[in-house]
N, C-alpha and C positions, 0 to 999 in steps of 0.2 A: 134454650141453649142446647139441650140434648138433640132437638130436631135439627138445629144448625150443624151440629157435629155429625149427625147421621147423613145429612146432605153432602157435607164435605167429604166424608168417607166414600159415599156413593160416586161422587165426581172423581175422586182419586182412583177408585177401582175401575171406573169406566175409562179413564185416561190410560191407566196401566194396560187394560185389556186391549185398547185400540193400538197402543204401541207394539204389544206383543203380536197382535193379529197381523200387523204390517210386516214384521220380521218373519213370521211363519208363512205368510203368503209368498214371500220371496224365496225362502229356503225349503219350505215343506216340512219343517220340524222346528222344535225349540229345545234349548238346553237350559239348565238351571241359571247360568250366569245371565242369560237374556232377561229373565224375570227380575233378578236383582238389579241389573243396570236400569231396566225400565222403571223400576220402583224408586231407586235412590238417586240415580244419575242419568236422566234421560238424554242429556246432551252427549254424555260419554257413550251411551248406547248408539246414538246416531253416528258418531265418529267411528266407533268400532265396527258398526255394520257396514259403513261405507268402505272402510279399509278391507274388511273381510270379503266383501262383495268383489272389490277390485282384484283381490288376490286369488280367490277361490271360485268365483262364480262367473265373472266377466270373461269373455273370450279374449285371449291375448295371442300367443303364438302356437302353443300346443293344442292339438285336438282334444276333445273331451276324453276320448279313449286314452290318449297318452298322458294327459294330466292326471287322470284317475289312477293309472298304473303307478305313477310316481307317488301319489297320495297313499296308496296301499303300503308301499315301502316305507314312507315317512311315518305312518301311523304305527306300523309294526315296530319300527325302531324307537318310538317314543312311548310305547305301551298305551296308546290312546284307544281304550276299549269302547268308549262312548260313540266314537265316530263311525258307526256301522252304516250310516247313509252312503258312505263312499263305496261300499260293496255294491249296493243297489245301483249307484251311479255308474260304476265301472261295467256292470253287466248290461245296463241300459245302453252304454256306449259301444257294446260289442265285445266286451271282455268275457272270455270263457274260463273254464276251470284250469286249463293249461297255462293261460296267461296269469291267472291269480297265483298259481304255483310259482311261476317265473318271478313275479313281483316279490313274493316272500323269499324265494331263493336269492334274488339280488340283494335284498335287505340283509338276509342271514350272512352272506359272505362279506358284505360291507361291515357289518357289526363285528364279525370274527376276524376281520383284517388286522385287528390289534396284534395278533400273533405275528403277522408278516412285518408290521411296523416295529415290534420288539426285535425281531430277527435282524432287521436292517440297521437299527440305531443302537443296539446293544451288543450284537454278536456279528456285525458286518465283517470285521476283519477275520474272525475265526471261521466264519462260514464260507468265505471266498474260496473258489469262484462262484459259489451259489449266490444268486441274486434274488433276494426276497421280494423286491419290487416287481421284477419280471415274473416271478412265480405267482404273485398275487394277481397281476394283470392277466396272466395266462389262465388262472382259475376263473377270474371274472368273465373272460371271453367264452368260457364253456359252461358256466353255472346255470344259465337260463336259456337253453336252445329254443324254447317256444317263443321267446320275445326277440324283436330286433335288437341288435347290439346297441344301437343308439338309445333305446329306451333303458337298457340296463345301465349304461353310462349315466343317464339323467337321474335314475333312481338312486344309484350309488353315490353320486355327487350330493344329492339332497340328504341321504342318510349320514354321510360324513359330516355335513353341517350340523345335523341334529346331535351327533355324538361328540362334536368338537374335536375331531381327529384331523388336525390341520395338515400334517404331512401326508396322510392318506388322501385328503382332499386334493392336495397338489398332484399326487400320482394320478388321481381320477381325472382331474381337469386336463392334465397333459395327455392322457390316453384319449379323452374325448376329442381334443383338438387333432390328435393323430388320426382318429377315425372320422374327422370332418363333421363332427356334430355342430350344428349351428350355434353360435354364441348366444343368440337371443333365447334359444331353447334351454341352454345351460342356465341362463339368468332366470328364466321362469321356474325351472325346476328347483333352484335353490331358494327362491322366494317362498315356495310352498313349505319350507322349513321354518318360516318366520314365527308362526304362532305356536305350533306344537314343539318346535325345537328351541325356541326363545329368540327374541329379536336381538339381544346382545350377541348370540352366536352367529346370527345372520350377518350382523355388522362385521364381526371378525372375519367371516368367510369372504365377504366382499373385499376386505383388506388383503386377505391371502391371495385372492385372484388378481387383484390390482397389482400386488407386488410381483407376481409371476409375469404379468404383462410388461411391467416396467423393467424387469430384469431380462427380458427377451427370452423367457423360457418357453413361451408358446407363440405361435404365429397368429397374433391377434389382428383383427381388422382395423382399419383406420379409425372407425368409431370407438372401438374399445381401447385403442392406443391413446386416443384423445382423453378418454376417461382416466386412464392410468397416469397420464402426464399432468393432469389438472392438480395444481397445488392447493394446499389448505384443507386437505381431507383428513388431517390427523387428529381432529377433535380438540378438546380444551387444552391439552398439553402443548400441542403445536401452536395454537392461537396465543397461549400465554408464554411461549418460548421456554417451556419447561420440558425436560427430558423425563419420561415416565420412570426412569431408574432413580430419579432424584426424589420420588415421593417418599 
């Protein structure tokens, strides 16, 4: 009996090590949750790894350099100290010290933009004709001169998703459209907030953007207008004909 238990343990350990080896081969590193999922819920590990790979490893629209620039801002905004591999990935993609500084500067201003939001929505009448939104966007345009303005927009959109600052996200999206940042790049940037910033916040961010398009606040493309016009995207309450205020 003891011999059988030892064999079973050896087989379990071998299977665990094989699963983790496959993850490490793809990413070049492991984190503690990989081991737990491999041990307890291998199917969940497969699904998680597929989703993470599609989000963070597979080539989509952004170059590796641009994607890692956004990652640095996202990780700074979410205090993700373990994710040091993104520093190496950014440097490998051509990122230098000036651009690293630009990513942190973009994140810092986006985080601190709560002050401008407060000014706009609490003291707007008293401060007029001072325009807090314009003041924020002016600061954003000058905060990171080492980086292309397009990249700063993308990083700051992603940071606002992580921080759940929806009015600020609206300002940022409007500014990105004004500077002709491609919509698919905006979409990729905010998806990078899914795991570190939380999937519920990503869901909400998509609703914010969709609402802006539906209201005509941005000059969206035909593809994105079709997304905004598609009905039935309101979740359970819409499907059950319930108003969320009735909860």
